[in-house]
N, C-alpha and C positions, 0 to 999 in steps of 0.2 A: 680695838677698832681697826678697820682696814683703811688703807690709803684709797681715797675715793677717786679712782681713775679708771678709765676704760682701756683695757689692754687686749681684748679679744672680741671679735665679731665675725660671724659667718657671712655677713652682708658686705662689709667694707673693711679695709685695713684700719687699724688703730695706731696711727703714727704720732699723734700729738704728744703722748708721754715720752716717746723716744726723742722727739725734737726738743721739748722743753727740758728734758733731763739728760741731754747729751753731755758727756763729760767735758767736751771741748768748749761748751758755753756755760759751764758751772759757775765760773767767776762772774760772768756778766749777769747770770740769773741771781746770784747772791746780791749784787748791787741793785738789781731790779726789785728785790724784795723790800728794799728800804723806802720805796715810793709809797706815798699816800694816794688813795684812789677816791675820786669824787664821783666818777661815773664810768660805766663800762658798756660798750656795745659788743654783744656776743653773737655775731652772725652765723657762726659755725658750730655752736653748741659745745664749747670747750670750757665753760665757766667752772664747773665742778672740778675738772682736772687741774685747771690753772690755780684755783684756790688751794687745792690739796698739795700741789707741788711747791707753792710759794708760802703757805701758811698765812696768807693775807685774808682779811675779812672782806666780805662782799660789801660794796658801797650801797647806799640807799637807792641809787639809780642804776638799774641794770636793764638795758634796752635789748630787745630781740626783734628779729624780722618776721619770724614765722608766727602766725596767729596761734598755731597749736602750742607753742611754747608759753603762751599767756595763761595756760592752765595753772602754772605756778604763780601764786599770788605776789611773789616778790619781783616778778618780771614786768617790765613796762613796754608798751608798743613803741617801736621806732618812730612812728608818726608823732609822738609826743615830745620828741627831742627838741624841736625848735621852740616849743612853748616853755620847756624847762630851762633851756639855755644854760647848761652846766658850764662851769669855768674851765673844766678839763675833761677829756674823754679818752679812755684807753680802748682802742679797737683790738679786740682779742683775736688777732690774726697775724700770721707771718707774711701774708700777702695783702696788706691793707689797701693797696691802690684800687683793686677791683671793687672794694666796698665803698671807698671814698667817691668813686665815679657814680655810684648809685645814690648815696645819701649825703654827700658833702654839702649840698645846698641847704640841708637842714641845720647845719652847724652855725652858731653865731660867729661873727668874725673874730671875736676875742678868745674863742675856745682854743685851748692848747691840746692838740691831738697827738697822742703817742700810740704805739703799737708794739707788737712782738718782733718787728723787723730787725731791731738791734740784736736779737738773740739768734739770728740765722747763722748757719754755717756759710763759709764762702761759696759763691756760685761755682767755683772750680771743683768743689766736692759734690756737686749735684748733677744727677743725670737729667732731671726735669726741673730746672730752676724756676719755671713759670708756675709750677704747682708744688710748692715747698713740701707739703705733707704727703706727696706721692710716696707709696711704700718703697719704690725703687731707689729713693734718696736715702733710705735708712736700712741698708743691708748691714745690720750690726748684730753682734752677739757677744756674750761673755763666756769665759772659760776659767775653770779652776786652774791655778798655776802655782807650782811649788818648786823651790830648790833650797832644801834645808835638811840638815841632819842626815845626809846621805840619800835623800829622796830627790828625784828629778822628774821633769814633766816634758813631754813632747807632743805638740799639736801637729797633726798632719791632715792636709786637705788638698784640694786642687783648685786652680784657677779655672773653673768650668764655664765662666760667663762668655768667653770668646765663641763658644758654640752657639750662642744666641746673638752674636754680632757685636759684642762689646770689644773695644780696642784699647782705650786709654784707661786702664784699670790701675788703681792704687790701693795699697793696704795701709791703713792708719791704725796704730796700736798704742794703747796706754796700759801700763802695768801698775796696779795698785797693791800696796802692802795691806796687812790685816787691819791697820788703822784707817785705811782709805786714802793714805798719802800717795801721791804719784811718785813711783820709783823711776820710771822711764817712759819716754814717749818717742815714737819714731814713725817714719813714713817711707814706704818702699814702692817704687814703680814696678809693675809687673809686665812681663812680655805679653804681647797680644795673641798668645796661643794657649791652648789648654796645657797646663803643666802642673807639676807638684809644688805644694806649699808646705814648708816645714818651719816651725818656730820651736826652738829648743830652749828650755830654761837655763841650761848650763851656758849656752852661747850668749843669751841675753845678759846673764849675770856677768860674764866676762866682758862683753861689749860695753856695758855701762858701769863696770866696776861696782857691782851691787853687793850688799851684805846678804846673808841668808834671808829667804822670804817665803811666806805662804800667803797668797792673796788671790787676785783675779786679774785676768787679762781681758781688756775690752778691745774688740776688733771691729773696724768699720771699713767695708769694701766700697770704694767709690768708682763711678764710671761703669757700673754693672748694667746689664740688660737681661731680659728674660724673666728673672725673679729675684727676690730680695733675701733669700734664705742663705745664711752662712752655715755650711755644714763642715764638720770635722770629726776626726777620730783623735782621742786623747789617751796617750799612754802615760801611766805613772809607774815608776820603777825605782828600786833601791839598789845601792851598790852591793848589797848582800845577795842579789839575784832575784828578789821579790818582783813579780810582774803583776800589773793590773791595768784595766782599760775601761774607758767609758767614751762618751761622744758628746756632740753638740747639745746645747740646751734649747728648748723652745724659747724663742727670743721675746716672749711676752710673760710678764710676771702674773701668775695666777693667784686667785684668792685662796685656793685650797690645792694641796698635793696629797697623793696617796701612794701606796706601794712601798712604804718604809717599814722594813722588818724590825720586829723587836729582837733583842739579843737572846741567845741561848745563855744558860747558866755558865758563867766564866767568860762570856764574850763582852765586847764593847761595841756599840754602834754610835759612830760620831756623825752627826748631821752638820754639814758645812753650810752655815747661813751667810750668804754673800749678798749684801745690799746692792741693788742694781740702780739706785737713784742718788741724786745729789742732796737728798734730805735724809735725816737720821730715821732709823727705825725706833720708835719710842718704846720705853720699858713697858712690857705687858701687852704689846700689840701682836705678838706672835705666841701661838700655843700649840700643844700637842694633845691628842686624845687617842684612846684605843678606837680602832675602826668600829663604827656602830654605836659608840657611846657619846653622850652629850656632856660628859664630865671632862672638860678641857682644863689643862694645867698651863698657866701662862709662863712665858719666859721673861723673867723680871730683870732684864738687862737691855740697855739701849745699844744699838749698833750704828756706828758713824756712817756718813755718806760713803758709799763704795767700800765699806769696811767688811771684814770677814770675822766670823766667830765659829769656833768648833764646839758644838753642843753635844755633850754626852746625853743621849736620850734617857738614860737611866736616872739622871739628875732630876728629871721631871716625872718620869713614870717608872719608879724603881722595881715594881712588881711585874711589869710587862715581860713576857717571854715568848720566843718563837714557838709555834708559828702564828702567834698573834701579830697583827700589823697595826701600824700607827697612821694617823691622819694629821697632816700639818696645816694649820691655819696660817698661811704665809702673808695674808693681808695685802697682796699685790706688791710686796717689797722685793721679791726674789724671782729671777728667772729660775728654771727648774734646778733645784739644789742637788748637789752630790751628797752621798753619804759613804762612809767607810766602815766595813765590818772588820774588827780586829778579833780573830778567833782565839780560842783558849791556848793555842800554841804560838800566838803572836803574829800569825800571818795576816796581812792587811790587804783587803781588796776594796776597790772603789766601784760605785754604781750610782744610779740616779733615781730619785722619786719621779713620779709622773704627774702631769697636769690632771687635776680632777675637774671635770667639766661641770658647770652649773647650769648650762643651757639645754642639756639633753634630757629627754623624757623617755620612758619605756615605749618601745615601738611595737604595738600589737600585731603589725603586719609581718613581722619577722617569722612568726609561727607558720605563715602560709607560703613562704618562699621556697620550700623544699622542691616542689615540682619544677621550678624554674632555675634555682641556684644550688640545688643539691645540699651539700653540707653548709653552704652559706659562709658565714664569717669563720675564719680559721686563724688561730694564733699558733704558729709552728716554732719549735725550738729543738736544738740538738739533744740527742741522748748519746753520751760518750760510752766507750766500751765499759760494760758493767763490771768487768773483772778489775778495772783500774780506778773507776770513778763512781761516785754516788750522785745521781741526778734527782733533784727535788723540784716539785711544781707547786706553787701557791697562787691560786686565783685571787685577783685583787680588784675590789670594786673601784671604779674610776669615774663615777658620776655621783653628784650629790643626791640625785633622785633614785639611785639604785638601792633597793631594799632587799632584793633577792637576786641570785645568779644561778640559773639552771645550767650546769656545766658537766661535760664529760671529757675524758682524756682518751685519745686514740694513739697507740704506740705502733710505729711502723719500723721495719728493718730497712737497711740501706737500699734494698731492691724494691721497696714499695709494698711488701706484704704486711698486712695488719697482724700484729702479734699479740696485742692485749688491749683491753678496754677497761676504763675505770669510770664508774658513774659517781660523781660527787653528790648528785642530787640537786635540789633547789637550795643552794647555800644562802643562809641569811647574811646580811651585811656584816654582822659581827663575828662571822665564822673564823675558826683558826684550824682549818683542815688542809694540811699539805700532803701531797702524794709523793712518796719515795718510789720513783719509777722502778728501781731495782727490786722492789717487793712484788712487782707483777710481771717482770720480764727479765730474762738473763740471756744476753747475746753470747755467742761462742767466741772464745779467744779475743781477737782484736776487732770483732765486728761491732757495728754501731748502728744508729738509726735516728729517728726523731719522734717527738711527741707533738700532738696537735690538741689544743683546747678548742672545743666547739660548743655551741649551745645544745642543750638537751631539753627540749620543751616537753618531752614526755614526763619529766619530773615536775612540771607545772611552772608557774612564774612567767616572766617576760624578760626580753633583752633590749638593749639600747644600741647595739652595734658598736660598742666601745669596750669590748671584752678585753681585759688585761690579765697578765700573769707575771709572776716573778719566778725566775728559773735559777736554781742554785746548783753549783757543781763543786764537788769536794773530792780531792785526791785521796785514795784509800791508804796510802803508805807515807804520804808527805803532808805537811801542814797546809799546803796550797789549796785555795778555793777561789771561785769567781762566781759572780752572779750578774744577771742582766734582766731587763724587763721590756715589754713592748705591748702593743695593742693589736687587735685582730683586723683582718681585711678579708674581702672576698677575692679568691684567686682563680684565674684561668677558667672563665666561663663566658659563653657568648652573650648572655643576658646581663643587663646592668640594673643596679638598684641604687638610686640616689647618686652618690659620687663613686660608687664601687662597680667593678674592680678599679682601684685607684690608679691614676696615671701620674707619672713623675711631673708632667706639666700638661695642662689641658684637660679636656673632659674625658670621662670614662668611655670605653674600657681600657685599662692599662694591661696590655697583653705581651709586653716585652720586658727585657731586663737590661739595666745599665747600672752596675754596682761598682763602687770604688773600693779597692783593696789597698790599704797602706801596707807596705812590706818593711821588714827590718833586715838590714844587711848582715847583722851579726847574731841574731837570735832566730831560731826556727819559727817561721810564720805559717800558720795553718788557716784553712778556710773551709767552713762547712756550709755547703749549698743545698737547700731543700727545694723540692719541686712539689708544692702543695696544690691540690686541685679541689675546687668546690664541686665541680661536676666533671665527668670524663673529658679529657683534653688530648693533646698529642701524646702518644704512648711513651715517647722519650723527648728529652730536650735536645736542642742543637746549640750548645753553649760554646762560646769562644772566650779564651783567656788571653788577653793581649798585654804584653809587657811593654812598658813605656819608660823612657829615660826621664830624669827629673825635669828636662826641658819639654817633655811631652812627645818626643819622637818615638814612633812605633819600632820596637826592636824585633819582636817575634810574636807568634801566635800559636796556641795549641787548642785543640778541640776537646770537649768533654761531653759525655752523654749521661743523662740522669733519667731513670725511669720515673713515670708519674707516681706520685706519693712516695718517692724514694729520695735519697740524698747521697751526696758524695763529699767526703772529707779529703782534701788534697793539701799537700805541703809545697810551699813555694820553692824551697831548695831542691825538692825531688822533681819538680815539674819543669823548671828552667835550668839550663846549663850554667856552670860556674862562669863561663865566659860571658854569657848574656847578662847574668846577675851583676857581674863587675861593671859592665857598661851601664846598667840600670841603677847604679847606686843612688839612693835617695829618690828613686822613681816610684812607680806604682803599677798595679795591674787593673785593667778594666775588664769586668765580666759582663759579657753581652750575649743576649739571646733574643732573636726576633720572633720566636715561636711561642714563648711562654714567659710568665712572670715567676722568677725565682726569689726566694728569701734567703739571705745569707748572714752568716756569723763569722767573725774573724778573731784570731788570737795569736799570742806568742807563747812559746814554751821552751823551757830548758829540759834536757833529757833526765835530769835528776829530780824533776817534780814541779817546780814553780811554773805557773801558766797564767794567762789572762784570757778573757773571752768577752765579746760584746757583739751586738748585731751591727750590720753594715748600713751605709747610706747609699742612695742612688741619685743619679741625675741624668 
């Protein structure tokens, strides 16, 4: 069974589960659960979420204000409250005063009135204290965090809210171990300028004198403005030189996730199940199945509140093999989980599954958009030099309604010339067809390029605009590998369709670039920038690479030109001088372009082979 809470809506933010399940009110919530309820007034429609998060039973008397809500037989009209005269009433709101002003006169004098006000965070943590459930009050996220057995973790981001006018910004963090116990909790005031944020597991371990741990880090940014999304890049690395990377989780727990690869023979795929709530995940509430199959296998183990469990997917589906892919029924318990692939040579790389949408239906209009939007939705990814790396592409269904995926792959060289095309056809939901790009193209020497997944309606079928794929990169002479996944967008076209081309903030079209590149001072940092076009756009980009100190001060800037449909892979250490890099230690690079939207990937690499790769975030 799934946790019956609302975590996502295209109409309005779903903040109630974040508010009620916030780690800082977990102890107060535990005490609240001991109360007996004689009557509830639910003016804001949170009853199901409240009962799910508290495990309480609904009382006989549940009053509602909206006539539409009376369609449920268990609900009573608020106008009946005075007649019933309950001895106690829980107003299901963090802001009860506004409701008492409207209906307080209906309460008998002896009625004991309570609310959720005692579960509020302090007003000093709120941007909008008058509207507690405003999404801007809950700029939160979770991160996989490990410092154990030679493994370390580094979270890098930027305090980007000052660009929206925020000044008094604070970082609140709680570190949980695998049992869900709090290992450390701290709060830092941030400077009122855009600057680098770095949280290192080794530093936290020493600061709080902690034992080895593998768990999760909860981050809450307060005082923010503009938007409530906490973005970050996450590096995991081992003292033996192993490198891997992933990034922030969608901060809402989904019912389903997809894009989880099955292991090859001799491989291990570990799915990190990290409970995002102060309630346990019951035994049997989580399951895996082969994509397209209804035969789900339950995970017969409970996970404690905020706990972590490393699930070997082969323990549930021992016969599943790459390029089959798995679907996770997460039951609203987890923000986007990470997984690690341990290949046959022992190299370990981290990546994430993706949210599988339940609200998307096939869009028959997509077939008719070519005259206006050209290629339409594009999912671009790097193709590394084919003499050194093998690049594989696996299209992944990412909607519960997707039964078929008409897809083709277009391979371009770095200068934008189309070199190869591969028609996947109208792939069924349960397909297991991966394209090895090296089988259809070979670049000369150190040349590289990129691949684009696009819809191919000539093969039949329909699309939903949520085209996803998994991209795997394997070194030919070293055990190192990396993988990443993402979804498609419409790029660089004058016309718009729904919310595309997507803007970083505000309505479409988004026709500019603002990407954050975390850099490593001691390991080679590379960046692969792609200039995808849905329809013809500027012949070349006008890109600026701006190096900033950790305090956010601009040190220097260089220009970069990318041809349309082309890409450029550049190295931080080769682009900026040693003097400037020394001044920018723990800093970052902003990649900006006012003429077009670029898509970027970043990574680290050692010259002897180990490397990491993931896509970038923008703001």
